C-alpha positions, -999 to 999 in steps of 0.1 A, spaced: 1 0 1 14 34 -9 17 62 13 -13 87 6 -2 122 8 -36 135 -1 -52 118 30 -22 129 53 -35 162 46 -71 153 56 -58 133 86 -37 165 100 -67 186 91 -88 164 114 -64 162 140 -58 199 141 -90 206 153 -84 190 182 -52 211 190 -73 231 215 -83 197 237 -49 183 235 -34 217 248 -61 217 273 -52 181 287 -15 192 291 -15 229 304 -44 226 329 -27 199 351 6 221 344 -6 251 363 -27 230 389 6 207 394 21 239 399 -2 252 425 1 219 444 38 207 433 55 240 449 41 237 482 50 200 484 88 211 470 90 239 498 77 212 526 106 186 512 130 215 509 125 227 545 123 190 558 91 196 577 91 166 602 67 138 595 51 156 567 82 161 543 85 123 545 51 115 538 54 136 508 86 121 495 67 87 499 36 98 481 60 115 450 85 81 450 49 63 448 32 81 421 63 83 401 65 48 400 28 43 386 23 46 347 0 75 336 -21 49 316 -26 28 348 -38 63 368 -62 72 340 -78 35 343 -81 38 379 -97 71 380 -119 62 352 -131 29 374 -136 51 404 -156 76 385 -177 52 368 -187 33 400 -190 64 425 -208 90 400 -242 77 394 -248 67 430 -235 101 444 -257 119 420 -286 99 430 -278 108 466 -278 143 454 -312 139 436 -298 151 405 -308 137 371 -272 132 359 -254 97 349 -220 90 343 -225 91 303 -232 129 312 -200 133 329 -172 152 308 -143 126 305 -119 150 299 -121 158 336 -108 123 345 -82 128 320 -69 162 336 -74 146 372 -47 121 365 -24 141 346 -24 165 376 -13 138 399 15 130 375 22 167 372 23 175 406 47 148 416 67 154 390 66 192 393 75 189 433 108 171 419 117 196 397 110 230 420 127 213 448 159 205 429 158 244 416 155 254 451 186 232 463 206 249 432 203 284 448 235 293 470 224 288 509 242 322 512 211 337 497 192 328 531 217 345 548 220 377 527 180 380 532 185 377 570 211 401 573 187 426 552 160 423 579 138 401 557 116 372 572 122 336 560 90 341 537 101 375 523 137 361 516 117 331 501 96 352 476 119 380 468 154 362 465 156 326 465 122 316 444 133 343 414 167 326 415 151 294 415 127 297 387 151 299 356 169 268 371 136 251 368 123 262 335 143 234 318 127 207 339 92 223 334 95 223 298 106 185 298 75 181 324 52 199 299 60 180 265 60 150 287 21 161 294 16 169 261 23 132 252 7 115 278 -25 136 268 -25 112 238 -34 85 263 -68 103 274 -82 88 243 -83 55 263 -113 69 286 -131 84 257 -117 119 252 -113 130 216 -78 147 213 -53 150 185 -45 111 187 -81 99 186 -92 124 161 -66 112 133 -73 77 140 -110 83 135 -103 99 104 -87 67 91 -116 43 101 -132 49 69 -104 41 43 -78 24 69 -50 47 61 -39 46 96 -2 51 87 -12 84 72 -33 93 104 -5 84 129 20 103 109 -1 132 108 -5 129 147 31 126 149 37 157 132 12 177 152 28 166 184 63 172 172 52 210 163 34 215 198 64 198 216 88 217 197 69 251 197 69 248 237 103 238 242 114 270 220 88 291 242 105 277 275 138 284 260 134 317 253 117 324 287 146 309 302 172 331 287 147 363 292 145 354 333 183 347 335 192 378 317 171 397 339 186 385 370 217 391 360 212 425 355 194 430 389 225 413 403 
Protein backbone atom coordinates (compact mmCIF):
# COMPACT_ATOMS: atom_id res chain seq x y z
CA UNK A 1 0.00 0.00 0.00
CA UNK A 2 1.43 3.36 -1.05
CA UNK A 3 1.58 6.32 1.29
CA UNK A 4 -1.32 8.66 0.47
CA UNK A 5 -0.15 12.25 0.82
CA UNK A 6 -3.59 13.64 0.10
CA UNK A 7 -5.10 11.69 3.00
CA UNK A 8 -2.22 12.82 5.18
CA UNK A 9 -3.54 16.35 4.68
CA UNK A 10 -7.06 15.21 5.56
CA UNK A 11 -5.84 13.51 8.73
CA UNK A 12 -3.76 16.57 9.62
CA UNK A 13 -6.82 18.78 9.36
CA UNK A 14 -8.93 16.42 11.47
CA UNK A 15 -6.24 16.13 14.12
CA UNK A 16 -5.46 19.87 14.11
CA UNK A 17 -9.06 20.61 15.08
CA UNK A 18 -8.38 18.87 18.39
CA UNK A 19 -5.18 20.77 19.23
CA UNK A 20 -7.08 22.94 21.77
CA UNK A 21 -8.25 19.76 23.53
CA UNK A 22 -4.72 18.35 23.70
CA UNK A 23 -3.32 21.66 24.94
CA UNK A 24 -6.03 21.85 27.62
CA UNK A 25 -5.26 18.28 28.71
CA UNK A 26 -1.60 19.25 29.14
CA UNK A 27 -1.64 22.88 30.30
CA UNK A 28 -4.45 22.63 32.87
CA UNK A 29 -2.60 19.82 34.74
CA UNK A 30 0.59 21.89 34.38
CA UNK A 31 -1.01 24.89 36.11
CA UNK A 32 -2.73 22.79 38.77
CA UNK A 33 0.43 20.73 39.24
CA UNK A 34 2.41 23.93 39.81
CA UNK A 35 -0.08 25.14 42.42
CA UNK A 36 0.15 21.77 44.20
CA UNK A 37 3.77 20.90 43.47
CA UNK A 38 5.43 24.11 44.69
CA UNK A 39 4.11 23.84 48.28
CA UNK A 40 5.04 20.15 48.29
CA UNK A 41 8.55 21.07 47.15
CA UNK A 42 8.86 23.70 49.90
CA UNK A 43 7.79 21.21 52.57
CA UNK A 44 10.42 18.76 51.34
CA UNK A 45 13.07 21.48 50.92
CA UNK A 46 12.62 22.70 54.48
CA UNK A 47 12.44 19.08 55.69
CA UNK A 48 9.27 19.51 57.69
CA UNK A 49 9.16 16.57 60.15
CA UNK A 50 6.80 13.72 59.26
CA UNK A 51 5.02 15.70 56.54
CA UNK A 52 8.17 15.93 54.44
CA UNK A 53 8.80 12.18 54.65
CA UNK A 54 5.15 11.49 53.82
CA UNK A 55 5.28 13.68 50.73
CA UNK A 56 8.55 12.07 49.67
CA UNK A 57 6.93 8.65 49.88
CA UNK A 58 3.85 9.79 47.96
CA UNK A 59 5.97 11.36 45.20
CA UNK A 60 8.05 8.19 44.88
CA UNK A 61 4.88 6.10 44.68
CA UNK A 62 3.26 8.30 42.03
CA UNK A 63 6.43 8.38 39.92
CA UNK A 64 6.40 4.57 39.89
CA UNK A 65 2.83 4.31 38.54
CA UNK A 66 2.30 4.54 34.76
CA UNK A 67 0.05 7.40 33.68
CA UNK A 68 -2.14 4.99 31.72
CA UNK A 69 -2.77 3.00 34.91
CA UNK A 70 -3.78 6.17 36.77
CA UNK A 71 -6.18 6.99 33.93
CA UNK A 72 -7.84 3.59 34.17
CA UNK A 73 -8.06 3.76 37.97
CA UNK A 74 -9.65 7.22 37.87
CA UNK A 75 -12.05 6.04 35.15
CA UNK A 76 -13.16 2.94 37.08
CA UNK A 77 -13.58 4.85 40.36
CA UNK A 78 -15.52 7.63 38.65
CA UNK A 79 -17.71 5.16 36.81
CA UNK A 80 -18.66 3.34 40.01
CA UNK A 81 -19.10 6.37 42.25
CA UNK A 82 -20.69 8.96 39.96
CA UNK A 83 -24.20 7.52 39.53
CA UNK A 84 -24.77 6.71 43.24
CA UNK A 85 -23.46 10.17 44.18
CA UNK A 86 -25.83 11.87 41.73
CA UNK A 87 -28.73 9.78 43.07
CA UNK A 88 -27.78 10.79 46.61
CA UNK A 89 -27.88 14.46 45.55
CA UNK A 90 -31.14 13.92 43.70
CA UNK A 91 -29.69 15.13 40.39
CA UNK A 92 -30.72 13.60 37.04
CA UNK A 93 -27.19 13.05 35.76
CA UNK A 94 -25.45 9.80 34.90
CA UNK A 95 -21.85 8.88 34.18
CA UNK A 96 -22.63 9.24 30.48
CA UNK A 97 -23.19 12.96 31.06
CA UNK A 98 -19.89 13.34 32.93
CA UNK A 99 -17.12 15.01 30.84
CA UNK A 100 -14.46 12.33 30.49
CA UNK A 101 -11.81 15.01 29.96
CA UNK A 102 -12.05 15.77 33.69
CA UNK A 103 -10.90 12.23 34.43
CA UNK A 104 -7.87 12.68 32.18
CA UNK A 105 -7.08 16.10 33.68
CA UNK A 106 -7.31 14.70 37.22
CA UNK A 107 -4.95 11.81 36.46
CA UNK A 108 -2.47 14.03 34.62
CA UNK A 109 -2.59 16.59 37.45
CA UNK A 110 -1.49 13.92 39.93
CA UNK A 111 1.43 13.03 37.65
CA UNK A 112 2.31 16.69 37.07
CA UNK A 113 2.20 17.53 40.79
CA UNK A 114 4.72 14.81 41.62
CA UNK A 115 7.02 15.67 38.70
CA UNK A 116 6.91 19.43 39.33
CA UNK A 117 7.51 18.91 43.04
CA UNK A 118 10.79 17.21 42.14
CA UNK A 119 11.67 19.94 39.65
CA UNK A 120 11.04 22.78 42.09
CA UNK A 121 12.85 21.04 44.94
CA UNK A 122 15.90 20.59 42.72
CA UNK A 123 15.76 24.24 41.65
CA UNK A 124 15.53 25.42 45.27
CA UNK A 125 18.49 23.24 46.21
CA UNK A 126 20.50 24.82 43.38
CA UNK A 127 20.24 28.29 44.94
CA UNK A 128 23.34 29.24 46.93
CA UNK A 129 22.59 28.79 50.66
CA UNK A 130 24.25 32.14 51.33
CA UNK A 131 21.20 33.81 49.79
CA UNK A 132 19.21 32.89 52.88
CA UNK A 133 21.86 34.58 55.05
CA UNK A 134 21.75 37.63 52.78
CA UNK A 135 18.01 37.93 53.30
CA UNK A 136 18.35 37.57 57.06
CA UNK A 137 21.11 40.19 57.11
CA UNK A 138 18.82 42.58 55.22
CA UNK A 139 16.15 42.15 57.89
CA UNK A 140 13.82 40.05 55.74
CA UNK A 141 11.67 37.32 57.20
CA UNK A 142 12.09 33.78 55.93
CA UNK A 143 8.96 34.13 53.79
CA UNK A 144 10.19 37.44 52.35
CA UNK A 145 13.60 35.95 51.61
CA UNK A 146 11.92 33.07 49.86
CA UNK A 147 9.63 35.26 47.77
CA UNK A 148 12.03 38.09 46.93
CA UNK A 149 15.41 36.35 46.65
CA UNK A 150 15.25 32.56 46.48
CA UNK A 151 12.26 31.85 44.23
CA UNK A 152 13.26 34.43 41.56
CA UNK A 153 16.64 32.67 41.33
CA UNK A 154 15.15 29.19 41.40
CA UNK A 155 12.60 29.87 38.64
CA UNK A 156 15.10 30.09 35.73
CA UNK A 157 16.80 26.94 37.01
CA UNK A 158 13.50 25.05 37.06
CA UNK A 159 12.37 26.06 33.55
CA UNK A 160 14.28 23.34 31.62
CA UNK A 161 12.77 20.69 33.91
CA UNK A 162 9.32 22.27 33.63
CA UNK A 163 9.74 22.30 29.85
CA UNK A 164 10.46 18.56 29.86
CA UNK A 165 7.43 17.92 32.07
CA UNK A 166 5.23 19.99 29.75
CA UNK A 167 6.28 18.03 26.67
CA UNK A 168 5.73 14.80 28.64
CA UNK A 169 2.19 15.99 29.46
CA UNK A 170 1.53 16.79 25.79
CA UNK A 171 2.51 13.24 24.87
CA UNK A 172 0.70 11.70 27.83
CA UNK A 173 -2.47 13.52 26.76
CA UNK A 174 -2.61 11.10 23.82
CA UNK A 175 -3.62 8.39 26.30
CA UNK A 176 -6.79 10.32 27.12
CA UNK A 177 -8.37 8.56 24.15
CA UNK A 178 -8.45 5.44 26.36
CA UNK A 179 -11.13 7.12 28.50
CA UNK A 180 -13.19 8.30 25.51
CA UNK A 181 -11.65 11.75 25.08
CA UNK A 182 -11.22 12.81 21.45
CA UNK A 183 -7.85 14.53 21.22
CA UNK A 184 -5.28 14.91 18.43
CA UNK A 185 -4.41 11.20 18.37
CA UNK A 186 -7.98 9.96 18.53
CA UNK A 187 -9.18 12.43 15.90
CA UNK A 188 -6.46 11.28 13.50
CA UNK A 189 -7.35 7.62 14.03
CA UNK A 190 -11.07 8.27 13.61
CA UNK A 191 -10.40 9.96 10.28
CA UNK A 192 -8.82 6.73 9.02
CA UNK A 193 -11.61 4.39 10.10
CA UNK A 194 -13.31 4.63 6.72
CA UNK A 195 -10.33 3.75 4.51
CA UNK A 196 -7.89 2.11 6.96
CA UNK A 197 -5.14 4.63 6.14
CA UNK A 198 -3.84 4.40 9.70
CA UNK A 199 -0.19 4.95 8.73
CA UNK A 200 -1.06 8.36 7.32
CA UNK A 201 -3.21 9.11 10.38
CA UNK A 202 -0.41 8.23 12.79
CA UNK A 203 2.05 10.28 10.73
CA UNK A 204 -0.32 13.27 10.90
CA UNK A 205 -0.65 12.94 14.68
CA UNK A 206 3.13 12.60 15.02
CA UNK A 207 3.70 15.80 13.02
CA UNK A 208 1.28 17.74 15.21
CA UNK A 209 2.77 16.42 18.46
CA UNK A 210 6.25 17.24 17.20
CA UNK A 211 5.15 20.76 16.29
CA UNK A 212 3.52 21.33 19.67
CA UNK A 213 6.50 20.02 21.64
CA UNK A 214 9.00 21.93 19.51
CA UNK A 215 7.06 25.19 19.93
CA UNK A 216 6.76 24.74 23.70
CA UNK A 217 10.44 23.92 24.09
CA UNK A 218 11.39 27.06 22.15
CA UNK A 219 9.01 29.17 24.26
CA UNK A 220 10.49 27.82 27.49
CA UNK A 221 14.01 28.37 26.15
CA UNK A 222 13.24 32.01 25.39
CA UNK A 223 11.64 32.43 28.81
CA UNK A 224 14.68 30.95 30.52
CA UNK A 225 17.03 33.32 28.69
CA UNK A 226 14.87 36.35 29.51
CA UNK A 227 14.62 35.47 33.20
CA UNK A 228 18.32 34.67 33.46
CA UNK A 229 19.26 37.97 31.77
CA UNK A 230 16.91 39.86 34.06
CA UNK A 231 18.36 38.20 37.15
CA UNK A 232 21.90 39.08 36.06
CA UNK A 233 20.94 42.69 35.42
CA UNK A 234 19.37 42.95 38.90
CA UNK A 235 22.41 41.34 40.52
